[in-house]
C-alpha positions in Angstrom: -5.2 29.5 43.7 -2.7 28.4 41.1 -3.7 31.3 38.8 -3.3 33.8 41.7 0.2 32.5 42.5 1.2 32.6 38.8 -0.2 36.2 38.5 1.7 37.3 41.6 4.9 35.8 40.3 4.4 37.5 36.9 3.7 40.8 38.6 6.9 40.5 40.7 8.9 39.6 37.6 7.6 42.5 35.6 8.3 44.9 38.5 11.9 43.4 38.7 12.4 44.1 34.9 11.0 47.7 35.2 13.2 48.5 38.2 16.2 47.0 36.3 15.7 49.3 33.3 15.1 52.3 35.6 18.5 51.7 37.2 20.4 50.5 34.1 19.3 53.5 32.0 19.9 56.2 34.6 23.3 56.8 33.2 26.1 59.4 33.3 29.8 59.4 32.4 30.7 59.7 36.1 28.6 56.7 37.1 29.9 54.6 34.2 33.4 54.9 35.6 32.4 54.7 39.3 30.2 51.6 39.0 32.9 49.7 37.1 35.3 50.4 39.9 32.8 49.6 42.6 31.8 46.3 41.0 35.4 45.0 40.9 36.0 46.2 44.4 38.7 48.5 42.9 37.8 51.4 45.1 37.8 49.9 48.6 39.2 46.3 48.5 42.8 47.3 49.0 41.9 49.4 52.1 39.8 46.5 53.6 42.6 44.0 53.0 45.2 46.2 54.6 43.0 46.9 57.6 42.3 43.1 58.1 46.0 42.3 57.9 46.7 45.0 60.4 44.1 43.8 62.9 45.3 40.2 62.5 48.7 41.3 63.8 47.5 43.9 66.3 44.3 42.4 67.6 43.6 40.0 70.5 43.3 36.3 69.9 39.5 36.6 70.0 39.6 39.3 67.3 41.9 37.2 65.2 39.4 34.3 65.4 36.6 36.6 64.3 38.5 37.9 61.3 39.5 34.4 60.2 36.0 33.1 60.5 34.8 36.2 58.7 37.1 35.5 55.8 35.8 31.9 55.8 32.3 33.2 55.8 32.8 35.3 52.6 34.8 32.6 50.8 32.2 30.0 51.5 29.3 32.3 50.6 30.9 32.8 47.2 31.1 29.0 46.7 27.5 28.5 47.9 26.3 31.2 45.5 28.3 30.2 42.4 28.4 26.4 42.7 25.0 25.6 44.3 22.4 28.3 44.2 23.0 29.7 40.7 22.9 26.3 38.9 20.0 25.3 41.1 17.8 28.3 40.2 19.0 28.7 36.7 17.9 32.2 36.1 19.7 33.8 33.1 21.4 37.2 33.3 19.3 40.2 32.1 21.6 40.9 29.1 20.9 37.4 27.8 17.1 37.8 27.7 16.5 41.6 27.2 17.3 44.0 24.4 18.4 47.6 25.0 20.4 46.7 28.1 23.6 48.6 28.8 26.1 45.9 29.7 29.8 46.3 30.6 31.7 43.4 29.0 35.3 42.9 28.0 36.2 46.4 29.1 33.6 48.3 27.0 29.9 49.2 27.1 27.5 47.3 24.8 23.8 47.8 24.2 22.2 44.4 23.8 20.4 43.3 20.6 19.1 39.9 19.3 22.4 39.6 17.3 24.5 40.2 20.3 22.5 37.9 22.6 22.8 35.1 20.0 26.6 35.0 20.5 26.4 34.5 24.3 26.9 31.4 26.4 24.5 30.7 29.2 25.4 32.5 32.5 23.3 32.4 35.6 22.1 35.3 37.6 20.4 34.5 40.9 21.7 35.3 43.4 24.4 37.9 42.7 27.6 36.5 44.1 29.0 40.1 44.5 25.9 41.0 46.5 26.0 37.7 48.5 29.7 38.2 49.5 29.2 41.8 50.5 26.0 41.2 52.5 27.6 38.2 54.2 30.5 40.3 55.3 28.1 43.1 56.4 25.9 40.9 58.5 28.9 39.0 59.9 30.5 42.2 61.1 27.2 43.7 62.3 26.8 40.6 64.5 30.3 41.2 65.9 31.1 45.0 65.8 28.2 47.3 64.7 30.5 50.1 63.6 32.3 47.8 61.0 28.9 46.3 60.0 27.4 49.8 59.3 30.2 50.6 56.9 29.9 47.3 55.1 26.1 47.8 54.8 26.8 51.0 52.8 29.3 49.3 50.6 27.0 46.3 50.1 24.2 48.6 48.8 26.7 50.4 46.5 28.0 47.1 45.1 24.4 45.7 44.6 23.4 48.9 42.8 26.5 48.6 40.5 25.6 45.1 39.5 22.3 46.3 38.1 23.8 49.4 36.6 26.3 47.2 34.7 23.5 45.1 33.3 24.6 41.8 34.8 22.0 41.3 37.4 18.3 42.1 38.1 17.4 43.9 41.4 15.9 40.6 42.7 19.3 38.9 42.2 20.9 41.4 44.5 18.0 41.2 47.0 18.5 37.4 46.9 22.2 38.0 47.6 21.2 40.2 50.6 19.0 37.4 52.0 21.6 34.7 51.6 24.1 37.1 53.2 21.8 37.6 56.1 21.4 33.9 56.7 25.0 32.9 56.1 26.7 35.9 57.8 24.5 35.6 60.9 25.1 31.9 61.1 28.8 32.1 60.8 29.2 34.9 63.4 27.1 32.9 65.9 29.4 29.9 65.3 32.5 32.0 65.8 31.1 33.4 69.1 30.3 29.9 70.3 33.8 28.7 69.4 35.3 31.5 71.4 33.0 30.7 74.3 33.7 27.0 74.3 37.4 27.1 73.9 37.8 30.3 76.1 39.9 32.0 73.4 
């Protein structure tokens, strides 16, 4: 039984690495620029921020509560990911354990090698906080307003893909972020709805 579990885990790990290289090596000059922008939220974060501020002023009290709790959901999911889950799991980033990885660091593209990896400090990988934050927002909004959630699902997929393309996360790191986002975002939207119901906001 133990051998079967170990074999299964090794198979999943190897598939994760294979899919990582497939995405990381499917390169083009256009994607190089796009994925950098997507990963630092440079393409859409300003529009989202302006929209949220607008709705906080123009929306009903109930809508304001939902937006405020939604912001809390994303901020807390980031803390959960970075301060608890990553140190607990302790999985290192792909560019720290694999050669021939295209990684974007310090404003330039680098292809990893043993020499490069020897200069790095430990940095943990599972789950991806970018993915966790985006999927938390997506599932929160899906539980409140499906139209908003559908847009965020698309952005969450794009951001998750960018993290693998940039060489900083394995696909399973982003899948883990999606799972954490599902649990956290759904839990927070249920809490927000219950608060509105109890206090008749």
